[in-house]
MIDOSE-1310 file (N, C-alpha, C; in nm, 2 decimals, decimal comma, always signed):
residues 59
mclr	+0,90/+0,24/+0,65/+0,93/+0,35/+0,57/+0,97/+0,47/+0,65; +0,90/+0,50/+0,76/+0,94/+0,61/+0,85/+1,08/+0,59/+0,91; +1,10/+0,47/+0,95/+1,23/+0,44/+1,02/+1,35/+0,46/+0,92; +1,32/+0,43/+0,79/+1,43/+0,45/+0,69/+1,46/+0,59/+0,68
sgry	+1,36/+0,68/+0,71/+1,38/+0,83/+0,70/+1,43/+0,88/+0,83; +1,45/+0,80/+0,93/+1,50/+0,84/+1,06/+1,38/+0,89/+1,15; +1,26/+0,86/+1,12/+1,14/+0,90/+1,20/+1,08/+0,77/+1,27; +1,03/+0,79/+1,39/+0,96/+0,68/+1,45/+0,81/+0,72/+1,45
sqat	+0,73/+0,63/+1,39/+0,59/+0,66/+1,38/+0,52/+0,53/+1,41; +0,40/+0,54/+1,47/+0,32/+0,42/+1,50/+0,26/+0,37/+1,37; +0,28/+0,24/+1,35/+0,21/+0,18/+1,23/+0,07/+0,16/+1,26; -0,02/+0,21/+1,18/-0,16/+0,20/+1,20/-0,23/+0,13/+1,08
evhh	-0,16/+0,10/+0,98/-0,22/+0,04/+0,86/-0,13/-0,07/+0,80; -0,20/-0,17/+0,73/-0,12/-0,27/+0,67/-0,13/-0,26/+0,52; -0,01/-0,26/+0,46/+0,00/-0,24/+0,31/+0,03/-0,37/+0,25; -0,03/-0,40/+0,14/+0,00/-0,52/+0,06/+0,11/-0,48/-0,04
vlpi	+0,23/-0,54/-0,03/+0,34/-0,50/-0,12/+0,29/-0,53/-0,27; +0,24/-0,65/-0,30/+0,18/-0,68/-0,43/+0,03/-0,68/-0,40; -0,04/-0,58/-0,45/-0,19/-0,58/-0,43/-0,26/-0,71/-0,46; -0,36/-0,74/-0,38/-0,44/-0,86/-0,41/-0,50/-0,86/-0,55
sqgg	-0,53/-0,74/-0,60/-0,59/-0,73/-0,73/-0,49/-0,76/-0,84; -0,36/-0,77/-0,80/-0,26/-0,80/-0,90/-0,19/-0,94/-0,87; -0,26/-1,02/-0,79/-0,21/-1,15/-0,76/-0,14/-1,17/-0,62; -0,14/-1,06/-0,55/-0,08/-1,07/-0,41/-0,17/-1,15/-0,32
tnaq	-0,11/-1,18/-0,20/-0,18/-1,26/-0,10/-0,17/-1,19/+0,03; -0,24/-1,25/+0,13/-0,23/-1,19/+0,27/-0,12/-1,26/+0,35; -0,02/-1,32/+0,28/+0,09/-1,39/+0,34/+0,18/-1,28/+0,41; +0,24/-1,31/+0,52/+0,31/-1,21/+0,60/+0,43/-1,15/+0,52
dnlm	+0,49/-1,22/+0,43/+0,60/-1,16/+0,35/+0,55/-1,06/+0,24; +0,41/-1,05/+0,22/+0,35/-0,96/+0,13/+0,29/-0,84/+0,20; +0,31/-0,83/+0,33/+0,25/-0,73/+0,41/+0,35/-0,64/+0,47; +0,32/-0,51/+0,49/+0,41/-0,41/+0,55/+0,33/-0,32/+0,64
alck	+0,37/-0,30/+0,76/+0,30/-0,22/+0,86/+0,35/-0,07/+0,83; +0,26/+0,02/+0,81/+0,29/+0,16/+0,78/+0,21/+0,25/+0,86; +0,25/+0,38/+0,88/+0,17/+0,48/+0,93/+0,07/+0,53/+0,82; -0,03/+0,60/+0,86/-0,13/+0,65/+0,76/-0,07/+0,73/+0,65
pchs	+0,01/+0,83/+0,68/+0,07/+0,91/+0,57/+0,15/+0,83/+0,47; +0,24/+0,74/+0,52/+0,32/+0,66/+0,43/+0,23/+0,57/+0,35; +0,13/+0,51/+0,41/+0,04/+0,42/+0,34/-0,03/+0,49/+0,23; -0,08/+0,61/+0,26/-0,15/+0,69/+0,16/-0,06/+0,73/+0,04
rita	+0,06/+0,76/+0,07/+0,15/+0,80/-0,03/+0,19/+0,68/-0,12; +0,22/+0,57/-0,06/+0,25/+0,45/-0,14/+0,13/+0,41/-0,23; +0,01/+0,41/-0,17/-0,11/+0,37/-0,24/-0,13/+0,46/-0,36; -0,11/+0,59/-0,34/-0,13/+0,68/-0,45/-0,03/+0,66/-0,56
emdd	+0,09/+0,63/-0,52/+0,19/+0,61/-0,62/+0,17/+0,48/-0,70; +0,13/+0,38/-0,63/+0,11/+0,25/-0,70/-0,02/+0,24/-0,77; -0,13/+0,30/-0,72/-0,26/+0,29/-0,77/-0,30/+0,41/-0,85; -0,40/+0,40/-0,93/-0,44/+0,52/-1,00/-0,57/+0,58/-0,94
rwhq	-0,59/+0,55/-0,81/-0,71/+0,59/-0,74/-0,74/+0,74/-0,75; -0,63/+0,82/-0,74/-0,65/+0,96/-0,73/-0,67/+1,02/-0,87; -0,63/+0,95/-0,98/-0,65/+1,01/-1,11/-0,78/+0,96/-1,17; -0,85/+0,87/-1,11/-0,98/+0,82/-1,15/-0,98/+0,76/-1,29
rrqt	-0,86/+0,70/-1,33/-0,86/+0,63/-1,45/-0,96/+0,51/-1,44; -1,03/+0,48/-1,55/-1,12/+0,37/-1,55/-1,05/+0,24/-1,54; -1,10/+0,15/-1,45/-1,04/+0,02/-1,43/-1,12/-0,08/-1,50; -1,05/-0,19/-1,55/-1,12/-0,30/-1,61/-1,13/-0,41/-1,51
yhf	-1,24/-0,47/-1,48/-1,26/-0,58/-1,39/-1,29/-0,70/-1,47; -1,23/-0,81/-1,43/-1,26/-0,94/-1,50/-1,32/-1,03/-1,39; -1,44/-1,08/-1,43/-1,51/-1,17/-1,33/-1,51/-1,31/-1,39
């Protein structure tokens, strides 16, 4: 993500392109190495973690 914006940043986190909770896997083609700020931004955009919407869990 940083490189696309013309910045070089050390990747410190691994992001699941399709989250495991939505059927994603730990396969290499579903993983993306990101810096902390990019990972936080993408997670906030994809997830509703910051809005605290109630999640439904199925066991």
